[in-house]
N, C-alpha and C positions, 0 to 999 in steps of 0.2 A: 504493500500500500504506500509506503514511503516513496518508492520509485514512481508509482502512478502520480502521486502529488508533485514530485519533482518535474516530471515531464509535462504535466498539465500547467503548472505555473510558469515553466519555461516558455510555453506557448503564449500564456496570457500576459506576461510581464510588460510588453510594450504598450498594451491597451488597458491594463488593469485599472489604473487610476481614472481614466476617462470613462470606462464602463460603470464605475462605481462612484461617479462624481457626486450625485445627490446624496447618497448614503454617506460618503466621506464628509461632506459639509455638515450633515446633520450630526454625525458622531463627534466631529470636532467641536461643535457648539455644545453638545451634551457633556462632553468630557470637561471642557473649559468651565462650564457652569458648576462643576462639581469638584473643583480643586480642593476646597476645604474638606469635603467628604472623603476624597481620596486619602488625604491626611499625610502628605509628604511635606517636609520643610523645604519648600521650593526655593530655588536659587534666586538671588538678587543679582543685579548687574555686576557687583564686585565680589560675588561669591564663587568659590571653587569647589563646592560640594554638589550634591544631587546628580548622581550618575544613574543611568538607566540602561538595562539590557532588554532588548525586544526580541521575542520569538515571533516569527512571521511579521516583520516590521512594515505594516501597511500605512497608507497615507494619513488616516485620521489621527493616529498617535503621534506621527512626526509633526503634523501641523499643530495639534492641540498642546503637546507637552514640550516641544522644542524650545519655546521662549522661556520655559521655567526650569530647564535643566542645563548643566554645563557640559555633559558628555552623554552621548547616546550610541550604544553599540547594538546593531541589528544582527540577528542570526536567522538564516533561512536555508532550507535545503535546496532551493532553486537558484542556480547560478545566475540566471537572467534577472530574477527579482533582486538579487544582491547588486548586480551591475546597475540596475535602474535606480536603486536606492542611493548608491554611491555617486552616480552621475548627477542626480538631483541635488545631493548635498554639495557637490563640487560647484554646480551652477549657482548655488545660493551663497557661494563664497565661504563655506564652512570647511575647516581643516579636518584631517582624519582624526585628530584628538577630540574634536567636537561632535562629529557624527560620521559613523562608518559602519558598514556591515560586512560580515564574513559568511562564507558558505560553511554550513555545518548542520548537525542534527543532535540537539540536546536530548532528544527523547529516544535515541537508539537503544534497543534492548540490551546491548552489550556495553553500554556506557556512552557518554557524549563523544561524538565523532566530528572532526579528528581529535583523538584523545590528547595528543601532545599540545595542540592549540588551546583546548579548553582547560588544561591543567595550569595554564599561565595565571599568575595572581591577578592580572588585570581583568580577568573574567569572574572575579569574586568581589564581595563587599559592596554591592549596588544598593542604592536607596530605594529603587523601584524596579520591578520586573513586570513586563506586560506581554499579553498575548491578544492579538486582535483578530477575531473571527477565525481562529486557527484550531481551537481545541477539538472541534467536530471532525477535523481532518486527521487527527492523531489516532493511531491504533490504541494507545493507552493515555488518555488525557490526564489521568491521575499521576502517571509517571512523569509526564511533562511538567506538571505543577510542582512535583517534588524536586525535580532537577533545577527548576528556576528558583525555588525557595532556598535551595542549598547555596545559591550564589548571591542571596541578599545579605546585607549586614543585619545584625540583631535590630529589630524594630523596623526593618525595611518592609515595603508594601508590595504585595502581589495584586495586580490589576488585570482583569480580563473582560473582554466583551465577546459575546457569542449569542446563540439563539436558544430559546426555550424549546421544549419538545414539539415536534411538528410531524406531519405526514411524510411519506417517502418522497425523495427528491427526484424530480424529473427535469433534466437539463443537461447542458453540455459537459458539466463537470461532475455528474452523478457518480461516475466511477471513482472519483477521488474523495467522496464523502463517506465516512464510516458511521458516524452517530447522527441521528436525526434530532439534533438538539440535546440540551442538557437541562435536567430539572434543577430547581433551587436546592432540593435536598441533596442531590448528587454533587452539586457544586460546593455546597457547604461542607459535606464530608470530604470532598477533594481537598479543600483548603485546610481543614483540620488535620487530615492525614499528612499533608505536605508540611505541616508546621506553621501555617499562616492563618490559623483560625481566630486569632485574637481580633476583636472588633469587626468580625465578618459582617458584611452588609451586601445585599443584592438589590438593585433597583431595575425595574422594567421600564424601558424607554418608549415602548410602543411598537408598532409594526412597520415594516417597510418592504417594498418590492425588491426581489433579488435578481440582479442581472445574471444571465447565464442559465436561468431557469425558463422553462416553457410550460404553458398551460396544457392540460389534457383537453381533448376535444369536448367542447361544451362547457368548459370551466374557465374561471378567471385566472390571471397570473397569480402565482402563490405569493403570500406574504408571510413573513416570519417575525415572531415577537423577539425583540432584541433586549438583552440585559447587560448591565455592568455589574461586576462583583469585585469587592476588594477585601483584603485581610492583611494582618500584620504578622511578621515573623516574631516569635517570642524573643524578648530581650535576654 
């Protein structure tokens, strides 16, 4: 399944942000309106703290959180998604120290890959770790959450957005989707098991049309209920 996702997002990378433009804008607004709720000590202009690691670093989190962090490191299994991320950061005049992505798989069953890269101390001690619309693509979302929390500093925040449970997926990327949404109970247990259950909170943002999906005959285009969830790593 990881290989199916890699191939799918390699094909989607050049048009991903354009296809998801409306959803990206909405999520950016929703995330920025919840900075206090997220609960990170966000960076000021002269601050050198607030580092972020992103698994599946999609546009909403880049735009929403970039002004409030000093460093953002993206991790994606898709080489083309990583290249697009880095190209955009470069076009914005950001240095590699400020925003950069690497190819890798933090949720690999045999440990984060490439293992030598992710053993580097610079991939630990983050203030916030995020996953944007990616957990339903992972074979083991719980393992992905656990691996991210391992890389947070004590008191750091795990933040995810994804979809509540829904019907089977009909669309161009159906082959790359494993879970048809995640229940609040499952997400809560996921955070707790990963060690980020402190202050857990989940907010439903409403529904949105999903690009890449198509309607069955006689039915409307599908909508998915979107949620944001956050929790803190025990100090």
